[in-house]
ROLUM-756044 format. One record per residue: x, y, z of N, C-alpha, C in turn. Coordinates in steps of 0.2 Angstrom, whole numbers, plus 5000, padded with zeros to 4 digits. Layout:
REM ROLUM-756044
XYZXYZXYZ
...
END
This chain:
REM ROLUM-756044
508652554891507952504893507352524886
507452574884507152574876507452544870
508052524871508452494867508452424867
508152424873508052334876507452314872
506852344874506152344873506052344866
506452384863506452374854506752304853
507452294856507752214856507152164853
506952164862506452094863505852114857
505652154855505052174851505152144846
505852154843506152124835506452064838
506452014842506551964841505851904843
505451954845504751924846504651924838
504551984834504451974827504651934821
505451944824505751864819505551794821
505351794827504851714827504151714825
504051764826503151764820503451754812
503951794811503851754803504251694803
504651674808504951594806504151544805
503851584811503251544811502851524806
502751604802502051624797502551574790
503351564790503651524783503351474785
503651434791503551384790502551334790
502151404794501651384790501251374784
501451414780501551424773501751384768
502451364773502951314765502351254765
502451204760502151144758502851094762
503451094760503651064759504051104768
504051094775504351114780504951124781
505351054779505951014780506251064777
506151104773506651144766506751204773
506551204777506551284782506851254789
507351224787507651214794507951264799
508351284795508551374798507851404802
507151414798506851444805506751414808
506551354810506651304816507251324820
507651314818508351324822508451414825
508051424823507851484825507551494832
507051494830506451474834506851434842
507051374841507551354846508051374850
508351414845508851474846508551524852
507851544851507651594856507751574863
507551514866507551494870508151534876
508851524872509351554874509551634874
508851664872508951724875508551754880
508351834881508351844888507751884887
507351864882506651894880505951844884
505651884888505151824893504751824886
504551844883503851854878504251804871
504751804869505051784865505051724867
505251664872505451634875504651574879
504151614879503551604879503251594870
503351634868502951604860503451544858
504351544859504751494857504351414860
504051414866503851354867503151344864
502851394863502251394859502451374851
502951354847503151344842503451304840
503751264847504151224847503951164844
503251154848503151084847502451084841
502551134838502051154833502251124826
502851104826503351094820503651044820
503751034827504350974830504250924824
503850884822503750824819504050834812
504050894810504450894804505350904803
505550884810506250904808506650874815
506450774812506750754816507650734818
507950784814508650804815508650834820
508150894823508250924829507750914833
507550844833507050834839507350834847
508050824846508450804852508650864857
508950944851508950984852508151044857
507751014851506951044853506851004860
506750954862506550934868507150954874
507550974874508050984876507851084879
507751104874507651174875507251184877
506551144875505851134881506051144889
506451094889506651064897507051124900
507451154897507651224900507251264900
506751274897506151334899505751294905
505651234908505151214913505951254919
506651244919506851254923506951354922
506651394918506551474920506251504926
506551554928506551574933505651604933
505551644925504851664925504251624927
503751614929503251564930502951564923
502851624920502451604913502951564908
503351554908503851534904503651454905
504151454911503651364914503251344912
502651384913502151324914501651324905
502251384901501851374894502451314891
503051304893503251254892503051184893
502851194902502451124903501851104899
501651154895500951134893501151114885
501851154883501951114878502151034877
502451024881502950954882502450884881
501650884880501750824880501250824871
501350884869501350914862501750874857
502350864861502850834856502950734857
502350734860502350634860501750634854
501550664852500750664848501050614844
501450624839501850604832502750574835
502850584839503350574841503350514847
502950484850502950434857503450414860
504050404855504650374861504750434865
504550484866504750534867504250504877
503950504876503450494880503750504888
504150444890504450404895504850474897
505350504895505750544897505450614898
504750624895504550684898504150654902
503650614903503650604911504050584916
504450604916505150584921505350644923
505350704917505450784919504750804922
504150784919503450814925503450794930
503650724932503650684938504150714941
504550774940504850794944504650864946
504050914942504050954944503150954947
503350894950502650894955502750904961
503450934961503450954969503451044968
503251054964502951144962502751164966
502851254971502351254976501851294973
502151324965501351364963500751334960
500351354962499551314962499651294953
499551374949499551374942499951314939
500851294941501351244935500951194940
500751164946500951104947499951084945
499551124943498951104940499351104934
499651114928499851104923500251054920
500751024926501150974926500550904927
500050944932499550874932499150854925
498750904923498650914915498750874911
499850904910500250854906500250784907
500250784912500650704916499850684913
499150684914498550654912498450644902
498750714899498650704893499050654892
499650634893500150584890500050514893
499750514900499450464902498850434897
498450484894497750454890498550434883
498850474880499250454874499550364876
499950364880500250314880500450274886
499750244890499750234897500450194901
500550134897500950094897501550134899
501850174897502450184897502650264901
502050304902501850344907501950304911
501450264917501450234923502250214924
502750184918503250144919503750204923
503550274920504250334921503850344927
503250344931503150374937503150324941
503250244938503250214945503950204947
504650224942505250254942505450284946
505050334948505250394954504950364961
504150304962504250294966504650224968
505150204965505450154967506250164969
506350224964507150264967506950334967
506450374967506750434968506850464973
507050534972506950584978506550554982
506750584987506050584993505350624992
505550684991505150734991504650714983
505150714980505150674972504550624971
504550574976504450494976503850514980
503550564986502950554988502450604985
502850664981502450684976501850644971
502350574969502350554965501750504965
501750474972501350444976500750474975
500650524977500350554980499850554972
500050604967499450614960499350534957
499950504959499550424956498850424962
498850424968498450414972497650434968
497750504969497250554970496950564960
497250554954497350554946497350514943
497650454946497850414941497250344943
497250314952497050284952496250274950
495750334956495250324954495050324946
495450324941495150324935495450274932
495550214935495950134932495450114925
494750124926494250094923494550114915
494750184915494750214910495250224906
495850204911496550224909496950164906
496450094912497150034911496749984905
496850004897496749964893497249944889
497349884886496849824886496849824894
496449804898496349794905496749734907
496849664904497249624908497949634908
498049664902498849664902498949744906
498649754906498749834910498749814918
498349784920498249774926498849714928
499049694923499649654925500549684924
500249734921500949784921501049804926
500449854928500449894935500549844940
500449794939500549744948501349734948
501649714940502349704942502849784943
502449834942502549884944502649924950
501949884954502049894960502449834963
502549804960503049764966503749774966
504249784959504849824960504849884964
504249934965504149984970504049984978
504149924980503949904986504649894992
505149924990505749874992505849945000
505449994999505550055004505050085006
504250065007503650095007503650115016
503050165017502850165023502350115022
502050095030501550055029500850105025
500850155027500250205021500350165014
500850165014500950195006500650095004
501050065007500949985007500249975004
500049995011499049985010498750015003
498950075003498950114999498750064990
499650014989499649994983499249964984
499249904990498749834991498149844988
497749904991497049924991497049934984
497149954979497449974971497549894967
497949854970498049814967497449724969
496949754973496449714975495849734971
495649804970495349824965495249804958
495949744956495849744949495549654947
495149654941494949584938495549534939
496049554940496349474941496649454946
496349514951496449464958495649464960
495049464956494449474959494149404961
493749424963493049354964493249294957
493449234958493049154955494049154951
494649214950495049204948495349144952
495949104948496249054950496749064955
496749014960497149034966497549044966
497949044962498849064962498749154960
498249174958498149244958497849294964
497649244969497549264974498549254980
498549194978499249174981499849244980
499749264973500249314972500149364976
499649394979499449444984499749434990
499849374992499849364999500649344998
501049344992501649324992502049394993
501549434993501749504991501849534998
501249535003501049535009501849505011
501849455011502249395013503249445014
503349465008503849495007503949545011
503349605013503349685015503349645022
502949575025503149585032503949555036
504149525027505049505033504849435034
504649375032504649325035505249275037
505649305031506349275031506949285034
506749365038507149385041507249345050
507949365053507649315059507349365063
507149345067506449395073506949405077
506849475079507149515085506649525088
506549535095506049555100506049625101
506449635099506749725101506649765095
506449735090506449755082505749795083
505449835086504549865087504349875078
504749875076504349915068504349855066
504549795066504649745062504049695064
503849705072503349675074502749715072
502649785072502149805068501949785062
502649785059502349785053502149715049
502549675056502049565055501149575055
501149615059500649615062499849635059
500349715055499849745051499749695042
500349675040500349635037499949585037
499849535041499549465045498649495042
498549555046497849585046497649595038
498249615033497849645028497749535025
498149515026498249465023497549405026
497249425028497049395034496149375025
495849425023495349415016495649345013
496349365009496349345006496549245007
496749255014496549165016496049155017
495349185018494749175018494449135011
494849165007494849154999495349094996
495649065000495949005000496749004998
497149065001497649084998498049045007
498849025004498949005010499249045015
499049025022499249055029499949035030
500248965028500648935031501348965033
501549015030502249055030502149105036
501549115038501349175043501249125048
500949095049500849055053501449005057
501948965052502548955055503049005056
503149055055503749125056503349125063
502549135065502449145072502449105076
502349035073502648975078503448975080
503648995076504348955077504849035080
504649075077505049145080504749205086
504149205086503849255092503449225095
503049165095502649135101503249135105
503849085105504349065111504549125116
504449185113504649245116503949275118
503449245118502849295115502949345125
503349315128503449345136503749405135
504149435130504549485130504349525124
503849525122503549555117503149625120
503049685116502949755121502049715123
501849735129501149715131500649745125
500649785122500149815119500349795111
500749755109500749725101500349635105
500349585113500349555113499749515110
499049575111498349565110498249565102
498549615099498349625093498749545089
499349525091499449445089498949395088
498749405095498349335098497549335093
497649415092496849405088496949375079
497649405079497749395071497749325072
498049305075498149215075497349175076
497049185080496449165080496049185074
495949235072495549265065495849205060
496449195059496849135054496849075057
496749065060496549015062496048945060
495448985056494948935053495248915048
495748955044496048925038496648915036
496948895044497548855045497548785042
497948745038498148675037498048635042
497848555041497948525046498848515049
499348515045500048515046500148565050
499948645048500048705051499848685057
499248685059498648645067499048625071
499448585067499748485071500448555075
500748595073501248635072501148685077
500548735079500448765081500148775086
499748705087499148685093499848685100
500348655100500648665106500848735108
501048765105501248825106500648875110
500048845106499448875110498948865117
499248775118499248745123499448775129
500148785128500748825130500348905134
500048935130499948995132499448995134
498848935131498248945139498348895144
498748875145499048865151499348905156
499548945154500049005158499249035159
498849075154498449115156497649095159
497849025161497048995165497348975169
496849025176497349025182496748955185
497448955188497548895193497148885200
497048965202496548965207495949015206
495548995209495049055207494949105209
495349135213495449205214496049235209
496349205204496749235199496249255196
496549315194496149375189496449365181
496149305175496649315170496349345165
496749335160496749405156496049375150
495649425149495149375147495149375140
495349445137495349445130496049405126
496249375131496949335129496749265129
496349265135496249195134495449165126
494949235126494549235121494949195114
495449245113495949225107496249155108
496449145114496949075112496349005113
495649035115495248975116494748955108
494849025105494549015098495148995093
495749005096496348955091496348885091
496348865097496348785100495548755098
495048795097494448765094494548745087
494848785081494948785077495448735075
496248745079496548705077496648645078
496248615085495948545087495548525082
495248545080494748505076494948485070
495448525069495748495061496548425061
496748425069497148395070496848355078
496348325078496048305085496548235087
496948215087497448175089498048195091
498048265092498648295094498248305104
497748295105497448345110497848275115
497848235115497848175119498648195122
499048195116499748225120499648285125
499448355123499148395125499048385133
498448405130497948415136497548335140
497748285137497548235140496748225136
496548235132495848225129496148175124
495648125124495848065120495348065114
495448095111495048085103495448025099
494947955099495047925093494947925087
495647945084495447925076495847875072
496147815075496347755071497047745071
497247815068497947845067498547825074
499147805074499547785078499747845083
499647895080499647985082499347995089
498847935088498347945094498747945101
499047875102499647895105498947835114
498547795111497947795115498347745122
498847715121499347665124499747725130
499647745129500047825135499647835138
499847865146499547915148499747965151
498948015149499248085151498748115153
498548035158498048085164498348145167
499148155171499348245172499048295169
498848275162499048315158498148355158
497648285159497248295161497048335164
497248295171497048335177497248425177
497848425175497848505174497648545169
497348535165497048565159496348575163
495848515164495348515166495348575172
495848575176495648615183495648675182
496148685176496348775174495548795170
495348735166494748745163494048785167
494248735174493648745180493748825182
494348815186494548885190494448955182
494448915178494448975171493549005170
493248955171492548945171492148985175
492448975184492348995189492149085188
493149115190493049165188492749195184
492549175179492349195172491549235174
491349175178490649175181490549215188
491049235189490949295193491049365190
491449375186491649415181490949445178
490649405176489849415174489449435178
489449415183489049425190489149515191
489749505192489949565194489749645190
489949595182489949665178488949665176
488649605178487949635177487749645181
487849655188487549695195487749785192
488449785190488649855191488449905183
488249865179487649895176487049895178
486849875182486149855185486149935190
486849945195486849995198486950055194
487250055189487450115183486750125181
486350075178485750095178485050125181
485350095187484950125194484850215194
485450205194485850285196485450335192
485750305185485550345180484650375180
484150345182483650335181483150375188
483750385191483550435198483850515196
484250505195484650585192484150635188
484250685191483750705189483750785185
484550795184484750835181485350815175
485550845170485950815165486850815169
486850865171487550855176487450805181
487050795183487050725188487250675184
486850655180486950595174487650605171
487950665169488550655167488850625171
488750655178489450625184489450545184
489050515182488850455183489250405180
489950395181490350345179490250285176
490050245170490150175170490550135174
490250075177490850055179491249995176
END
């Protein structure tokens, strides 16, 4: 044991000698053997010697380009050591290698990204600080390496890298992304490449980040906003064959359409979404899960004010078909009020943009002077059926409002006569 301690002390002393000679030398490149000795200490068994080597390797790294590969590999070996102190010192030293040799930034960021999975707080903190240092040295190369993990990394590493981006990088984008336009464009391209296999929450995270960029801000050219829509369209998988039993696809499509709504309002095209819904989903609307139907109708309704005349003309027949389905023929039938609200809203906005379609669909003659008015044809049966359904719906809604008003009055009256909090709590709203 004493001999081991003595040997360790001698090893540490020897490293100090190497360091002192290199410090004092005017031409450090003449002392290759000293630097080689420092690198070789990584392969020893002395903990203190390895920690000291981790400090000395970056200090003289730039003077020995011929040994750079060995030096980098030596530090990479140290970050895999069992001893926490050695690992932390090596992690802290890695960014120092890049101050004069920036070509190593990508490789070192790649390794540090893998180390984000560490369960030791002090080690993880060292990794965070090292990565932030490298991001400030070369943000483009660093982000490229980090997003590589998002794109093709192992799942546990990928998740940690995304968390690091969310917590440490995104909040200070104004500080890091310079020059602004160039870096925003670069990050946009990185995000696009990384969206092949993301969760809904991850996709929203990245889209919110892109939305905050100046290149997608107020007053930018329409094609910039359309670029975001195309990213969302890709995530919604609008080129895939629709399977009504694929709940994940239905959820993803509804979520993506909801995410796209603000961009429709800014002038981006909703055509691809509306066309897909009209061709593939509305024809099998009855087969959709009940809990998804209303969400779909809401999204169509909110999108309808931004539909083009051509999209309106194609979508309106499907909306009228659903309206007829959910408008009661008889006054005793209770309609789905929330469905009807969405459908009437859509009908209003779509019909406004293609008025000459209403004659053939529901018998409402609106003269536009175009052959498509079809004024010479008889659609009186369509008109009769549609107006009867409207009248029945109106009557049912009036009765429902009457019941609701009476129920609210009864509820308020019961509350007013209740004397204790317990009595009030037992009065349930009707």
